[in-house]
N, C-alpha and C positions, 0 to 999 in steps of 0.2 A: 480498850479497844484495843487491837493489835492489826497492825496490817500485814499485807500478804507479801509487803514489798514494793515499789515503784511497779508500774503498767505501763505506762504512756509519760511522753514527754509531745505535746503539744505545743508549735510554732501558730503563733499568729501571724496571717502572711496579708498582703496587698491582693499582691499579683497572684493569685496561686499560680496558673501558668510559668509565670518567672521562676516563682522560687523551685516547681516540679524542675524543673529542669534545671538546679544546681545541685537540689537530695539528692535527682536519679543520678547526677555524677556520684558522688557521695554513696548511697547507699542501693543505687541499683533500679531494674523497673519496681514501680510500688503494688504493691499488691491488692488496693485498693485505690480506683484513680475519677472521683467523681467531681463536682465545682464546688462543693460545698465537704471534702474531704477526701485528702489523700494521706493514704498509708500506709511505712514502708517497716519492713521489719530488720532487725542489726542485731541481732543472735535472740535473745530474750524480749527481746526491749521493744514496743510497741515510737514509733515517730512518726506523728502527724501533723498534715500544714493544715488550719482550719481559719479561711479567708474571715470565718464571722465569732472570729473570738475578742469583741471589743472588750475595751480592757486591759487586756492582758500587754505587759510591755514586751514578754520575753519569754521561751518556751517555758510552760508549768509541766511541772510532774503531779501526774494521777495515782495517786496514792491505790490499791485494790484491795478494799475492804470486805470484808466480810455483808455487809448490812450498808450503805449507804446515808440511807435515813438516819437509822440512829446516828452514825457516828458525826452527823453534821448539829444534832441536838445536843451527845456530847462533848462534842469541839465547841460550841454556839454557850451552852451553862460550864466550860470552862473559859468563856471568855474571845471566841470567833466572831465575826459577823458573816451572813451570807453575802453570797456577792454572786451565785446562780444559785435556786432552789434545785432538788432532786429535780433533776430531769429522763426519762425514758427516751435511748437515744436508739430503741428497734433490739432487736434480738436476746431481750430479758437485759440488757447494761443501760445501769442507770450511772451518771453525773450530776458531779456537785461543786462546784466552788465553794472555798470557804478561805477568809483571810485573818490571820494572828492579827495580835494586838498594833502588832508594826505597818502591816498593811499588807506584808506578803500574802501573795494567794499557794493559794493550798487546794488540788485539786485530786475529786476524792471520784473512785471511779469502781463499780459491785454491780453481781447479777438483782433480780429481783426476785 
């Protein structure tokens, strides 16, 4: 398995409107602004705010992989545990979360 680099950093937020004010001051106007996700671009990096990212303590980096399902299986075989099964989030994009042996969350993002 190889990644194409990091794709997104997702910050869990309790109050998306309050968080949006801070991140808009930092990054400018968001390219996506919905009640369930606010997204910004910082160069080639996606920065997202997610009020539904339960269980995440801090920002999670999502690694860009060719096949999310296959990568999850490979990481589980190597000792990772699944925190969120691969999920279609629209537009052919799939996300998954796994945890390493120490409990650190690893995000995966790819196309289906």
